[in-house]
N, C-alpha and C positions, 0 to 999 in steps of 0.2 A: 035147247039152240043151237047147233054148229058152230063153232068160229069158221071165218073165212079162211080159207086157204089159197094159196097159190100155187104156181108151177116149179117153184126152188124144191128142192132132197128136205125132208125132213125124216130125222131119227127117233122113235119111237122106242120107251122100255118101261115095262110097266114092274111097277113094285109090287111085294107082298109082306105083312107084318105079320108073323104070326101071336096068337094071343100070351106064348112066352118070351115075346120079343125077338125074337129072329126073324130077319128082314135078308130075302133073297128077291134076283128080279132078273129077267129074264132076258136074253140076249137081244143085242143092239136089233132093230128091224128098220133099211131106209125105206121110203118111200117117198116117190113121187104123185101129190094125190092129184092132179089133174092133168091132162093130154098140154105137154110145152109146145112151140111153135116148133115147127122141125128148122133147126140148123142148116147152114147152107156153107161148103167147105170155103174156106179163103182160097179167093184168084179162083176158085170154083174147080180146084186141084184137091181131091183125098189125098193125106198121106195114108203111105203103102204101108201094108203090116203082110209080111216081117220087114221091117224097115224100123227105123226110129223118128217116132209123134213127137216132130220139136213144138216148144212151146210155145214159141211166138206165132204158130202158126194155128192159130185158134180159129174157130170158125166165124164167120159174120152175124152181123147182126146185135151185137150190144147187149146192153145189161136185161137180162130177165130169158134169153134166147142163146146167144155165144157164151155169156158166163154171166156170173153174180158175184157181185165188188158190194160192201159192205160202203166202203169211204165214199164219198161222192166226188173225190179229186184222185188224184195218182198222187204219192208220195214224193214219188221221183221223178223231177223232167228232167228226163234225159235225151241229149242232141242223139244220139244212135238211136231210138225207139224208132224200131222198125213199123210199128201204128201206133202213131202218134194222135190219130183221132177218136183213138179207144179210151176206156174209163181203166183199164187195166195197165199197171207199170210192167213193163217188159223191156229185153233187149235180145239181142238173137240167140241169148244162150239159157235166158230165164223168164220167168214170168213170176211175180212177186212184189212185195213182200205180201203174202196171202195170210188171211184171218180164219178162225174155224167158222163153217157154214158157208165159204165162196166157194164155186166151182167153175169150171172153163169144160167147154164141148170140144171134142176134135171132131172130123168126117173122117171115116177112115176107110181104106177099100182093102179088105182081108183077102189075100191070094187064094187061100185054103183053111177049111176047117180043120180043128184039132186044139193042140196045146202048146202053149208058149212057154217061154221061158220070157215075163215080162222084168224089166228093170228099170227103176229110177230113179234118176238124177235128182237129187235135194241141196238146197243150204241148211245146214241143223236146225232144227225146232231149239226154240230157247228151253231151258230146262228140265222139260217132262217126255218123259218118252208118249207115245201117240202111233199113231199110221194114216195113209193116204189112201181113202175108197179109190174102188175105180168099178164105175159102171156101165155095161155096155146096154146101147136103147134104153136107159132107165134100169135096169136090173145090177145088182151086185153082182163084181164078177172076181170080186179079190180087194185083198187090204194089203199094202206095202207097211212092215212094220218100221218103224222112223225110231229109232235110241234118241235118249235123251241124249243133249251136248251142253257143255259149262259156256260156252262163248254163240254165238248167232254170227254165220257168216251169209253174205250175199251169193256166194261164189257157189252153183249146185255141184262142190267137189262128192256127197257122201251118196252109196247107191243103195238100195234094196232089191233084192228078186225076190219073185212069187213065181208061181207056174197059176196058169189062166186058161182059161179053155173057151177058143172065140168061132163065132161062124161064119162062115166066106161069106162073100160080098161086102157090100158098103151098109156102115153102122155108124152110129153117132157113142164114140167115148167122153166119159164124164169121170173128171179127175176132181170130186172133191175132197177138199181141206178141212182138215179136223184141228191144225194149228196153225201158230204163225210158221209162214218157212218161205225159201225160193223154189220155186217149182223147174228143175233144168230137162225137164221130157222125160219120154218111155221108149226104152227099146224092147223092139220082140222080135223072138230068133225063134224059129219051130225048132219042135223038140223028139221028131221023129230020130 
């Protein structure tokens, strides 16, 4: 009997143990097992690449379509929240506090296919290094390494840069959180 799977990204890792006791594991594989409902851009205006994907301009559609939030309510009720009807904690500069397994969708228009320098802004994760996964139309595109920090801050003052290949046209970027962070958006610059 197969387990019921949802439209949320899942991470699969295979482990094997030899007769001598050595253990090996496969590289993690991210899969979205069922087609998700198509997200819709905030205010019907996809964000432009090259440019900065603003964290609070996540797609509309709520839980399971625009984002996946583990907690049922917001942790921080802020008067400055630009999206008060959504379950995500956010301001004009960040989305957070996030937990491992949560994700947010952003509809974007990519001006030209090619390689881009992508710089993610974040508030430091607690005590352990991790990464922030980026998916394009449900497929892994890269992972931003997030170094360990001693103290958690809400201000997304840290940055991590990777290179990603993006196709031109309209796409859905999914930011998959693997630790507790504050997310400050991603800037994309063409590498030409």
